[in-house]
N, C-alpha and C positions, 0 to 999 in steps of 0.2 A: 260806523257804518263800515262796511266791507261792499255790498251791493245795491246798486239802486234799482236793479231789475230791468233793466235794460241794453245791458251786456251781457247775455249770457252767450251760452257754449252756441248758439247757434249762431248768435252772431259776429263773437270771436273767430268762428270757422270762415266766416266769409268776409270779413271785415279786409284786408289788404283789396280781396275783390274788387269790393263794394267801393272802397273808398280812395284806395291808392292811387299818389299823385304823379302825374308822368315822371318819370324817373329824373328829367332836366328839373325840373322844378326842385324833386328830392336833393340832388347834388347842389342847386344853387344854395337852398334852406341850409344843409351840412357847412358848406365852404362857409355859410357867415356865420354859423354855431360855431364852428372850428374857432375861428379866429376872435369873438365873441369871448371865449373860454382864455383865450390869452395864456395857450399852455397849462393851466390848471385842469379839474376835475367840473365837472356839469353834472347838473341834474334836473330829470325830466319829469315834470307834473303831471298826470294821466299818461304814463308811458306807454300804457295800448300796448299794440303786438310786436313795438319796438321799431316799426316802419321809419323812424328818425333817428333813436335810439343807437340801433343796430352798426347803420353806415356812418354816423358821426361816431360812435368808437372805433371804427375799422380806420376813419379817415386819423387817427390815434389820441381823441380828446377819451379820458376815462369818464364814465357816461353810469351814473344811477338813477332807480328813481322811484315812484308812489304811484300808483295802479290800485282803485277801486276795485276794478272788479279781476276775479280770480281766472277766470275763464281768459280773458286778453293775458294774463303773465302767461297761462299755461302755453299759448301760441306763442309766445314769446321765445319760452325757453326752450319751443321745438326749432326753431331757428338759428339758435345758437350754436357756434361752431367754437368761438371761444371759451374762456374761462365766465360763467356766469356772472351775471351784470347782480349786483346789490340791490333788490326792487323790494319795497315795503308793501305787501297789499293795505292799502286804508284809503282814509278821506287824502285829500290834498293839501282840506283845510287846516288840519289835526297833524296828520301822520310825520314821522319823525325819520329821519336817515343819517347813520353815524357819520361823525365828519363835518368838515365848512368846504363850500365851494365858490366858485369863481366864476358859476352860471349856472344860473334857473333858467329852467325854459319853461313854455306852454304856449302847445301851439294848436291849429288846426280848429279854432273857433273853440276851444274846451273850457275857454273863461264862463262860457254862456253855460255848460251845462252843472254851474253853480245857479240854481235859479231865485234865490232871495241875495241882494244885496249883502248882509251882514257877512255872510257865506265869500262872497266875493273879494270883500274884505279881510277878513281873514287869511285868504288867499295871498293876500297882497305880504300880510305880517307874518307868515309863516315860510315865504319866500325871501324875503329879509332875516328872520331869524336862520338859515341854513346858509345866507352868504358871507363868506369875509368882507372883511373890508376892502371897497373897491370893486365889489363883486358889482354883477347887473343881473336884472331879472328882466327877460326877454317874453314878450306876450303875441304872436300872433292870431285877428281875429278880423269878423267882417265888420264892415262900419254898417249898424241898421239903415238896411234898405228902404226908409218909409220913404223917403223922396220917390221910388216908384209905386206908392201905392197913392191909387186915384182916391179922391176926397171922401172920406168918411167910411170905404172899403178897408177890410180886414184881413182878404185872400190873397195870394202872390201863389202865383204858380213857378218853379222855379227849373222845371225837367220832368218832358215829356219823350219816353222812347217806349222800344218794348216793350223793357222787362223794367220801365221805374217809373209811377209817375211820381212827383215830388210836392207837396204846396204850401206853403207856411201861413198859418193861421196867426194875427197877431195881435195882441190886448195891450193899444198904448195907454189905457190908464195903470194899468200894471207893470206897466215895460217887460211883459213875457209873450212869448210864442210859445206853440207849439209846430213841431215840424211833422206835416204826413208822410206815410211811405207808401206805397203799393208797389210790390217788389215781385217779378217772377221768377221762383227758384224752385230748382227741378219741376218743372213744370207747373208747379201751383204756386198761388197770387200770395202774398205772406202781406198783412199790412202792421205798421206799425206808428207812432205817435211818440215822439220824443219832447219832453221840454226846456224851454230853456227861458234863460235873462239876458238882454240884450242892454248892453252897454255903449254907452260914447266914448269916445277917446277923453274928452274932455272930464268926464268922470272918472275914466280909469286914473288920469290924473290926480285928479281928488285920491281918489282912496292908495295911490303910491305915496300922495304928500303924506297922509294919514300914517303911512306905516314906515315912511324915514328917509324913504329913496326920495334922488333928484332925477328930473328927467335930463337926458340923454338926446335923443333921437325918435324919430317918428318917420318912415316909408310907408310907399305905396306895397312895395314888393320888399323879395329876398337880396334882391340886384341893387335896393335903393333908391329907386325910384321914388320923386318928390310925391310927398302927400298932398294932393289936394282936392275941391270940391267936387270931385267926382270920383274921386277913386271908392273904391267899393272894399276893400279892407286894407290895412295896415297892421305894422311891423314897429311896434314899441320897444324902448330900452328904457329903464332905467337906472340910476348907479344908485348902490350904497355906499355913502360917503366911507 
């Protein structure tokens, strides 16, 4: 598969402006990823426009990537100022990049873009296969926000501004949800809906164990804050023996 239909040229052109993090948050992420790479090379699954990979490479870690959307890679190429990264256009559950790596990472909730459990399991196995012994796999993703849903409700609004309304629609039976967006772009309203599959931290640990990883750390953020019962996100690290 080369494209899921959700990250086309129009999305890619505005992706950084719409989804870009606070520069301080990116700096914290890059600092931690650089430390976890420990002088080795890194592979980013769903490298996108390079919003993380490019500053990580600038920090001194050699980075390669896998990305499903050619349009997103085209934006990355426009932003590159050094030698082009080795980026394979393909599915992060199956695509292969030459070499082995000290770090494989998948951030910004992107494990949820794999909308069935088998694909998520395959993603862990592909990460394991790309890592050298002793390397680590890192995922940053949300904790499913079901505690915030009233009993029996399925809709959870997460943003309301002049330019963006956002609402998630959950199916707790199938463990899937759709993220609905209404955005004002160039004076026009655009409506999109993207499907996801949410995962609990314990479920990710089982997937990691199935692939052969051992658990190493789980934090609430990139500054290694403690993960608690009220954490809304987590950064999890598993190690290849």
